[in-house]
Structure formats: C-alpha cells, structure tokens
TORDO-547464 format. One record per residue (C-alpha): residue number from 1; y, x, z. Coordinates in pm, whole numbers, plus 50000, padded with zeros to 5 digits. Layout:
<recs>
[rec NUM; [Y; X; Z]] ...
</recs>
This chain:
<recs>
[rec 1; [09430; 08165; 33757]] [rec 2; [09158; 07979; 33623]] [rec 3; [09234; 07632; 33404]] [rec 4; [09061; 07359; 33187]] [rec 5; [09169; 07177; 32944]] [rec 6; [09089; 06791; 32992]] [rec 7; [09100; 06694; 32672]] [rec 8; [08835; 06986; 32492]] [rec 9; [08694; 07085; 32811]] [rec 10; [08814; 07492; 32732]] [rec 11; [08780; 07713; 33021]] [rec 12; [09059; 07979; 33004]] [rec 13; [09314; 08169; 33179]] [rec 14; [09602; 07989; 33283]] [rec 15; [09842; 07893; 33024]] [rec 16; [10106; 07580; 32954]] [rec 17; [09850; 07478; 32662]] [rec 18; [09492; 07494; 32573]] [rec 19; [09454; 07773; 32328]] [rec 20; [09191; 07592; 32132]] [rec 21; [09311; 07211; 32106]] [rec 22; [09695; 07275; 32231]] [rec 23; [09706; 07006; 32491]] [rec 24; [09945; 06971; 32721]] [rec 25; [09687; 06807; 32972]] [rec 26; [09591; 07121; 33177]] [rec 27; [09436; 07137; 33518]] [rec 28; [09452; 07489; 33691]] [rec 29; [09401; 07625; 34055]] [rec 30; [09280; 07926; 34140]] [rec 31; [08969; 07772; 34362]] [rec 32; [08882; 07554; 34060]] [rec 33; [08524; 07660; 33966]] [rec 34; [08505; 07679; 34327]] [rec 35; [08494; 07336; 34507]] [rec 36; [08279; 07022; 34454]] [rec 37; [08363; 06789; 34664]] [rec 38; [08497; 06524; 34460]] [rec 39; [08673; 06147; 34460]] [rec 40; [08682; 05911; 34158]] [rec 41; [08927; 05634; 34148]] [rec 42; [08912; 05442; 33847]] [rec 43; [09324; 05328; 33742]] [rec 44; [09439; 04949; 33820]] [rec 45; [09052; 04888; 33761]] [rec 46; [09046; 04516; 33707]] [rec 47; [09372; 04498; 33478]] [rec 48; [09216; 04780; 33285]] [rec 49; [08945; 04588; 33247]] [rec 50; [09174; 04286; 33132]] [rec 51; [09370; 04510; 32895]] [rec 52; [09042; 04682; 32711]] [rec 53; [08888; 04320; 32671]] [rec 54; [09178; 04150; 32505]] [rec 55; [09403; 04399; 32326]] [rec 56; [09707; 04160; 32321]] [rec 57; [09763; 04264; 32660]] [rec 58; [09794; 04656; 32593]] [rec 59; [10148; 04696; 32618]] [rec 60; [10242; 04385; 32844]] [rec 61; [10261; 04389; 33247]] [rec 62; [09957; 04221; 33364]] [rec 63; [09889; 04067; 33680]] [rec 64; [09530; 03982; 33841]] [rec 65; [09578; 03705; 34102]] [rec 66; [09600; 03330; 34173]] [rec 67; [09828; 03084; 34016]] [rec 68; [10223; 03070; 34053]] [rec 69; [10125; 02972; 34427]] [rec 70; [09881; 03226; 34495]] [rec 71; [09909; 03618; 34525]] [rec 72; [09856; 03916; 34361]] [rec 73; [09517; 04063; 34359]] [rec 74; [09619; 04411; 34126]] [rec 75; [09863; 04461; 33855]] [rec 76; [09868; 04730; 33590]] [rec 77; [10082; 05015; 33603]] [rec 78; [10399; 04854; 33407]] [rec 79; [10409; 04582; 33674]] [rec 80; [10383; 04829; 33975]] [rec 81; [10687; 05001; 33777]] [rec 82; [10841; 04679; 33804]] [rec 83; [10835; 04643; 34197]] [rec 84; [10495; 04434; 34201]] [rec 85; [10244; 04521; 34482]] [rec 86; [09869; 04421; 34610]] [rec 87; [09879; 04083; 34818]] [rec 88; [10264; 04027; 34716]] [rec 89; [10275; 03618; 34674]] [rec 90; [10271; 03533; 34325]] [rec 91; [10619; 03372; 34295]] [rec 92; [10802; 03724; 34422]] [rec 93; [10597; 03930; 34185]] [rec 94; [10734; 03687; 33854]] [rec 95; [11105; 03702; 34004]] [rec 96; [11046; 04107; 33984]] [rec 97; [10850; 04035; 33659]] [rec 98; [10904; 03706; 33512]] [rec 99; [10728; 03865; 33218]] [rec 100; [10441; 03891; 33311]] [rec 101; [10074; 03779; 33232]] [rec 102; [09860; 03643; 33488]] [rec 103; [09499; 03641; 33473]] [rec 104; [09241; 03485; 33686]] [rec 105; [08966; 03790; 33833]] [rec 106; [08671; 03818; 33640]] [rec 107; [08450; 03968; 33873]] [rec 108; [08116; 03968; 33673]] [rec 109; [08304; 04178; 33375]] [rec 110; [08403; 04423; 33677]] [rec 111; [08100; 04452; 33790]] [rec 112; [07916; 04530; 33472]] [rec 113; [08180; 04814; 33415]] [rec 114; [08181; 04941; 33740]] [rec 115; [07748; 04977; 33645]] [rec 116; [07823; 05131; 33345]] [rec 117; [08046; 05415; 33531]] [rec 118; [07797; 05419; 33801]] [rec 119; [07545; 05502; 33562]] [rec 120; [07770; 05783; 33421]] [rec 121; [07786; 05933; 33749]] [rec 122; [07420; 05954; 33795]] [rec 123; [07369; 06193; 33502]] [rec 124; [07598; 06428; 33726]] [rec 125; [07453; 06416; 34031]] [rec 126; [07232; 06229; 34282]] [rec 127; [07499; 06240; 34540]] [rec 128; [07721; 05942; 34479]] [rec 129; [07870; 05730; 34778]] [rec 130; [08065; 05434; 34630]] [rec 131; [08311; 05326; 34830]] [rec 132; [08406; 04978; 34600]] [rec 133; [08349; 04879; 34250]] [rec 134; [08604; 05142; 34145]] [rec 135; [08543; 05439; 34337]] [rec 136; [08305; 05684; 34481]] [rec 137; [08272; 06025; 34640]] [rec 138; [08064; 06246; 34449]] [rec 139; [07899; 06588; 34547]] [rec 140; [07806; 06816; 34307]] [rec 141; [07725; 07119; 34511]] [rec 142; [07404; 07298; 34357]] [rec 143; [07453; 07122; 33979]] [rec 144; [07608; 07410; 33784]] [rec 145; [07295; 07560; 33697]] [rec 146; [07150; 07230; 33608]] [rec 147; [07468; 07158; 33380]] [rec 148; [07586; 07487; 33287]] [rec 149; [07923; 07413; 33405]] [rec 150; [08114; 07425; 33721]] [rec 151; [08158; 07076; 33917]] [rec 152; [08563; 07038; 33751]] [rec 153; [08448; 07054; 33360]] [rec 154; [08135; 06829; 33446]] [rec 155; [08439; 06580; 33604]] [rec 156; [08662; 06611; 33304]] [rec 157; [08359; 06524; 33083]] [rec 158; [08306; 06224; 33329]] [rec 159; [08655; 06043; 33287]] [rec 160; [08664; 06157; 32896]] [rec 161; [08332; 05921; 32848]] [rec 162; [08473; 05678; 33057]] [rec 163; [08768; 05633; 32855]] [rec 164; [08604; 05695; 32508]] [rec 165; [08298; 05482; 32567]] [rec 166; [08429; 05208; 32822]] [rec 167; [08810; 05226; 32754]] [rec 168; [08856; 05298; 33108]] [rec 169; [09082; 05572; 33309]] [rec 170; [09014; 05740; 33620]] [rec 171; [09161; 05997; 33859]] [rec 172; [08959; 06266; 34009]] [rec 173; [09019; 06441; 34324]] [rec 174; [08855; 06745; 34393]] [rec 175; [08861; 06979; 34706]] [rec 176; [08599; 07114; 35003]] [rec 177; [08582; 06760; 35184]] [rec 178; [08607; 06422; 35125]] [rec 179; [08903; 06361; 35359]] [rec 180; [09085; 06583; 35119]] [rec 181; [08957; 06483; 34795]] [rec 182; [09020; 06089; 34848]] [rec 183; [09391; 06232; 34908]] [rec 184; [09360; 06453; 34584]] [rec 185; [09260; 06160; 34366]] [rec 186; [09590; 05955; 34466]] [rec 187; [09838; 06280; 34396]] [rec 188; [09862; 06220; 34001]] [rec 189; [09788; 05872; 33904]] [rec 190; [09706; 05733; 33661]] [rec 191; [09465; 05963; 33476]] [rec 192; [09517; 06240; 33708]] [rec 193; [09329; 06528; 33767]] [rec 194; [09379; 06711; 34094]] [rec 195; [09298; 07031; 34306]] [rec 196; [09321; 07102; 34732]] [rec 197; [09169; 07436; 34734]] [rec 198; [09081; 07559; 35132]] [rec 199; [09351; 07821; 35145]] [rec 200; [09654; 07610; 35084]] [rec 201; [09526; 07298; 35307]] [rec 202; [09719; 07382; 35594]] [rec 203; [10037; 07436; 35376]] [rec 204; [09984; 07123; 35178]] [rec 205; [09874; 06886; 35487]] [rec 206; [10132; 06993; 35697]] [rec 207; [10473; 06788; 35578]] [rec 208; [10267; 06521; 35496]] [rec 209; [10313; 06198; 35628]] [rec 210; [09981; 06079; 35863]] [rec 211; [10017; 05730; 35656]] [rec 212; [09793; 05945; 35389]] [rec 213; [09484; 05949; 35639]] [rec 214; [09255; 05644; 35495]] [rec 215; [09194; 05392; 35733]] [rec 216; [09546; 05464; 35927]] [rec 217; [09701; 05077; 35839]] [rec 218; [10019; 04936; 35967]] [rec 219; [09918; 04890; 36295]] [rec 220; [09824; 05249; 36313]] [rec 221; [10066; 05383; 36132]] [rec 222; [10328; 05221; 36459]] [rec 223; [10105; 05377; 36720]] [rec 224; [10122; 05717; 36610]] [rec 225; [10527; 05675; 36558]] [rec 226; [10537; 05577; 36909]] [rec 227; [10372; 05888; 36984]] [rec 228; [10608; 06087; 36811]] [rec 229; [10355; 06147; 36516]] [rec 230; [10495; 06102; 36150]] [rec 231; [10379; 06395; 35973]] [rec 232; [10056; 06618; 35999]] [rec 233; [10297; 06911; 36144]] [rec 234; [10380; 06614; 36439]] [rec 235; [10001; 06582; 36510]] [rec 236; [09893; 06970; 36509]] [rec 237; [10128; 07014; 36803]] [rec 238; [09909; 06767; 37038]] [rec 239; [09618; 06872; 37258]] [rec 240; [09290; 06766; 37152]] [rec 241; [09216; 06645; 37518]] [rec 242; [09567; 06467; 37503]] [rec 243; [09494; 06276; 37122]] [rec 244; [09143; 06151; 37300]] [rec 245; [09322; 06050; 37603]] [rec 246; [09587; 05856; 37420]] [rec 247; [09364; 05719; 37116]] [rec 248; [09033; 05744; 37193]] [rec 249; [08753; 05826; 36961]] [rec 250; [09028; 05828; 36657]] [rec 251; [09202; 06044; 36850]] [rec 252; [08911; 06337; 36791]] [rec 253; [08915; 06234; 36419]] [rec 254; [09291; 06309; 36390]] [rec 255; [09257; 06610; 36570]] [rec 256; [09010; 06721; 36284]] [rec 257; [09179; 06579; 36019]] [rec 258; [09521; 06770; 36080]] [rec 259; [09347; 07076; 36024]] [rec 260; [09168; 06944; 35741]] [rec 261; [08826; 06959; 35889]] [rec 262; [08614; 06677; 35777]] [rec 263; [08213; 06730; 35833]] [rec 264; [08108; 06360; 35685]] [rec 265; [07836; 06467; 35387]] [rec 266; [07866; 06258; 35058]] [rec 267; [07560; 06038; 35203]] [rec 268; [07408; 05750; 34885]] [rec 269; [07204; 05578; 35143]] [rec 270; [07462; 05495; 35353]] [rec 271; [07393; 05116; 35406]] [rec 272; [07674; 04851; 35354]] [rec 273; [07739; 04756; 35745]] [rec 274; [07943; 04503; 35589]] [rec 275; [08114; 04242; 35315]] [rec 276; [08541; 04190; 35361]] [rec 277; [08855; 04057; 35238]] [rec 278; [09191; 04035; 35352]] [rec 279; [09568; 03989; 35197]] [rec 280; [09901; 04070; 35390]] [rec 281; [10128; 03805; 35350]] [rec 282; [10522; 03906; 35222]] [rec 283; [10719; 03652; 35470]] [rec 284; [10474; 03569; 35765]] [rec 285; [10346; 03179; 35752]] [rec 286; [10239; 02881; 35988]] [rec 287; [10198; 02665; 35659]] [rec 288; [09814; 02492; 35721]] [rec 289; [09742; 02423; 35356]] [rec 290; [09889; 02772; 35254]] [rec 291; [09662; 02931; 35511]] [rec 292; [09342; 02716; 35403]] [rec 293; [09380; 02801; 35074]] [rec 294; [09445; 03173; 35138]] [rec 295; [09108; 03130; 35388]] [rec 296; [08893; 03011; 35055]] [rec 297; [08984; 03221; 34858]] [rec 298; [08885; 03543; 35082]] [rec 299; [08553; 03380; 35173]] [rec 300; [08457; 03274; 34789]] [rec 301; [08592; 03696; 34691]] [rec 302; [08324; 03800; 35012]] [rec 303; [08025; 03569; 34843]] [rec 304; [08166; 03689; 34473]] [rec 305; [08098; 04080; 34616]] [rec 306; [07766; 03954; 34830]] [rec 307; [07611; 03796; 34501]] [rec 308; [07727; 04075; 34234]] [rec 309; [07538; 04354; 34514]] [rec 310; [07255; 04080; 34604]] [rec 311; [07328; 04100; 34961]] [rec 312; [07386; 03829; 35210]] [rec 313; [07486; 03813; 35608]] [rec 314; [07440; 03684; 35913]] [rec 315; [07790; 03685; 36097]] [rec 316; [08070; 03547; 35960]] [rec 317; [08404; 03705; 36096]] [rec 318; [08780; 03530; 36095]] [rec 319; [09072; 03840; 36091]] [rec 320; [09426; 03740; 36175]] [rec 321; [09728; 03911; 36230]] [rec 322; [10007; 03776; 36422]] [rec 323; [10363; 03822; 36324]] [rec 324; [10399; 04049; 36626]] [rec 325; [10097; 04269; 36513]] [rec 326; [09841; 04079; 36764]] [rec 327; [09518; 04083; 36613]] [rec 328; [09293; 03798; 36641]] [rec 329; [08953; 03800; 36566]] [rec 330; [08622; 03583; 36569]] [rec 331; [08271; 03580; 36497]] [rec 332; [07969; 03362; 36480]] [rec 333; [07636; 03480; 36431]] [rec 334; [07454; 03198; 36160]] [rec 335; [07058; 03087; 36235]] [rec 336; [07006; 03256; 35864]] [rec 337; [07188; 03460; 35620]] [rec 338; [07439; 03339; 35368]] [rec 339; [07584; 03484; 35053]] [rec 340; [07752; 03130; 34997]] [rec 341; [08103; 03072; 34978]] [rec 342; [08064; 02717; 35062]] [rec 343; [07869; 02813; 35427]] [rec 344; [08137; 03123; 35462]] [rec 345; [08427; 02906; 35401]] [rec 346; [08313; 02649; 35625]] [rec 347; [08224; 02886; 35939]] [rec 348; [08568; 03030; 35924]] [rec 349; [08755; 02730; 35887]] [rec 350; [08559; 02629; 36235]] [rec 351; [08695; 02972; 36379]] [rec 352; [09021; 02928; 36247]] [rec 353; [09054; 02570; 36402]] [rec 354; [08902; 02734; 36709]] [rec 355; [09223; 02971; 36728]] [rec 356; [09446; 02669; 36735]] [rec 357; [09833; 02724; 36677]] [rec 358; [09909; 03059; 36759]] [rec 359; [10057; 03157; 36402]] [rec 360; [10282; 03245; 36218]] [rec 361; [10037; 03519; 36068]] [rec 362; [10116; 03797; 35870]] [rec 363; [09762; 03841; 35787]] [rec 364; [09410; 03670; 35717]] [rec 365; [09101; 03766; 35649]] [rec 366; [08740; 03717; 35658]] [rec 367; [08390; 03909; 35633]] [rec 368; [08019; 03904; 35663]] [rec 369; [07830; 04125; 35877]] [rec 370; [07449; 04210; 35980]] [rec 371; [07366; 04282; 35579]] [rec 372; [07063; 04201; 35467]] [rec 373; [06858; 04184; 35126]] [rec 374; [06967; 03811; 34967]] [rec 375; [06597; 03754; 34935]] [rec 376; [06642; 03666; 35281]] [rec 377; [06955; 03397; 35264]] [rec 378; [06999; 03092; 35260]] [rec 379; [06631; 02949; 35328]] [rec 380; [06645; 02706; 35620]] [rec 381; [06834; 02353; 35547]] [rec 382; [07104; 02255; 35784]] [rec 383; [07010; 01922; 35962]] [rec 384; [07303; 01877; 36084]] [rec 385; [07499; 01860; 35747]] [rec 386; [07288; 01685; 35488]] [rec 387; [07497; 01769; 35212]] [rec 388; [07504; 02130; 35228]] [rec 389; [07236; 02155; 35018]] [rec 390; [07385; 01983; 34768]] [rec 391; [07709; 02166; 34784]] [rec 392; [07475; 02513; 34770]] [rec 393; [07308; 02354; 34481]] [rec 394; [07650; 02272; 34306]] [rec 395; [07778; 02668; 34382]] [rec 396; [07512; 02794; 34224]] [rec 397; [07534; 02595; 33912]] [rec 398; [07921; 02687; 33882]] [rec 399; [07847; 03050; 33940]] [rec 400; [07614; 02984; 33593]] [rec 401; [07909; 02844; 33457]] [rec 402; [08159; 03094; 33515]] [rec 403; [07953; 03374; 33461]] [rec 404; [07872; 03223; 33061]] [rec 405; [08240; 03093; 33035]] [rec 406; [08492; 03277; 33241]] [rec 407; [08598; 03243; 33582]] [rec 408; [08872; 03003; 33528]] [rec 409; [08552; 02720; 33385]] [rec 410; [08594; 02555; 33700]] [rec 411; [08815; 02583; 34006]] [rec 412; [08782; 02399; 34353]] [rec 413; [09143; 02180; 34437]] [rec 414; [09134; 02431; 34763]] [rec 415; [09177; 02708; 34564]] [rec 416; [09498; 02632; 34378]] [rec 417; [09675; 02603; 34716]] 
</recs>
C-alpha cells in the first residue's frame, strides 16, 4: 500500500513509521497516488493567527469574539474541548471555560495570512476555488509532470510550508470529487490528512449521518428526519423521482451525493454572488437591544469582508429565523452599491423594523448581494440623509486607525450590546 511521511515527504510502502525519519505521521491509502481533488481547511484559523502573533497565548484557551455580552466567533481547540462553540453566548462560553482569553477579531491580520496561504497554493495549481479566508478546493489533476511528484506529496508539502513559514496549520482532505474531499478534511482535525478513495466511497458513506452534507443545516436535517432519512443508507432507499417530488431541486442533488457523485469542477473564476454573516443564538431572544447589537456586528463583518476583497453590493438582505424555525427574509435594492457598515446596518435595521415583533428569534443575519467591484460603490450622495457623507468619512477614518492600531482602537457603543 502506498504511504507518505507527512514530515519528510518520503514515499514508501506502508509501515508503522517512516523508514527515513521514523515519524509516525504517516498517510497510507491504496489510491494515494491517483487522487487529485483536495480541500484544505485551516485549523481554528483566527485563533491560530492570534496564538502565532502572541506566543503568550500558545497553551491557553483562546476565544475570538466580542465582550462578555457578545458571542463566540470561533475558539481554539483547547477551548473547544471544554465545550465552547461558535455562536455561543460569551457568558456561557466563560462558564464552560472561565480561564479563557477573549480576543477581539483582527480581520486585517486574518486577510494577510489568507493571502500568504493562497500564494503558496498558487505554486501548486492555478485551479483554486476559495470558500472563505481559511479554506479552499484545489484541483491538482495533471500537475504530476510539472512537480515531479503526485498531488498527495505536494499537498503535504503545502501544509508543511504553512507551518514552518507562517506558523499556521491546516487539514487536508483528498478524494475524487469536491463533496468527498470536503468531508475528508474534517475527519482528522487538527493538522490532519485524510483520504477517501473511489473504491471505498459507498462503504464509507452508507453509515454516515446526512448532516455531513455541506449546506444541510438544522432546518434541512429536520425535513430529512421527517422523511425518515438520517443516514446515507436511508437516502439510498429513495427513488430519484420521489426525492425530487419531496425536496425539489435539492432532491436530485441528494440522490447523487448519496452515491458519492459530484461532478462540480474546481472553478477558479466562480464569481462571488453574496457576502453574508449570521449567528444562531444559544437561547431564543426577543431582547431589542441584544438583537440590535447582533445586527450591527453582522453588518460590520459583512462590510469588513467586502472591504478586504475590494467588493461592494447593491442589495442588502436581512435574515431572521423564529423559534419555530420559520424563516423570515427581507431584501432591499439600493440606489447604488455599498461596502459601508453604516449603510448596510441602517438598511438592515429598516428591514428589521418592517418585520415588527415576530420573535423570539433563534437566528439573525445580514448580507450583501448583486456583488460588484468596490470602485463602483458609494458614489451618489443621499440627499435625504445629509449626515451620511460625514458618517462614511468617519468610517473610513476608523478603518485606517484600526488597520494601524488594531481592531479595539475604536468601538461603536452598539457593538457592546
């Protein structure tokens, strides 16, 4: 069986340890040299960047998020072992992990780290499809002659470079399509390397829960469970036509994924269709101040991501999910595109006020769509809001100060709600 040492990149027949460096960090698989579709996912990315930049945090539980009344954005693995999860209220996270160090997000630092990782990927293949700052699909088909080594070796070299040059780690999933590569990357985190081959696809998937399907959220899981579908084996019992009749276009996708079929290509030029951020509350809430604070933070994160990618959007969307899982969505097309947090928030807040009191809510989110280059954004003055230009100028000045002195240099009062 082909095997690869992830430390020295030695290729050999399977053994408990590398015969060259004696490392136990071995990946072995019958199809190891034949597979070329990969998913790379950084390990606890935001927290890892903070620990890298502040060595005093290395052995401490770190939570990225707002103040004690905020929510968890992400957490390092030490905190996760204690039960801390994304979107958990901070007071509950601190009850589980009272010695945690809370760090406010530094988006610019994360963007810079992401760009450095992307540059490393570019040396392997031009076929890269980013999903976010910390994960991407790669297609290394046909690159063996170029690099003189199979894709598995080049991927192991990538994460080795990330660790030695950037002080960050990532987990690799290698398979024959995007669906399985993404599943594989989550099987052995952190700093893992997992392989799902063609021959084992059916046996691997059958007992697994359908919640492993990327894009099937809580509401989707409930709909599948009402149909008696909990595992891929359950899904395989359904006729393709019946799945389509029950779940619409998603039914056909489920039929294919149940069989490990995913014909989507790794597409470098996939245009970003939207930028959004949402949070699910640990406890449903109708508290207007808490909801307003969350809405501001969601809009600010959307704006930060738009600015980081030099993009803007012409449509603002508000998303709410009630306690009974009923989804409420509102959208408004702007006169011209924006990437400004103030304008996104004021538009989303207006949509929220239109919804009225239909809480309690379990989720709130905001987004931008109809994406365009930032050079086309925020050009027309709002004649009905003479202070808009002043607020935009203040926001740009705030961005510049935060870029120089850190994200905590200036905070809006509503961000502390």
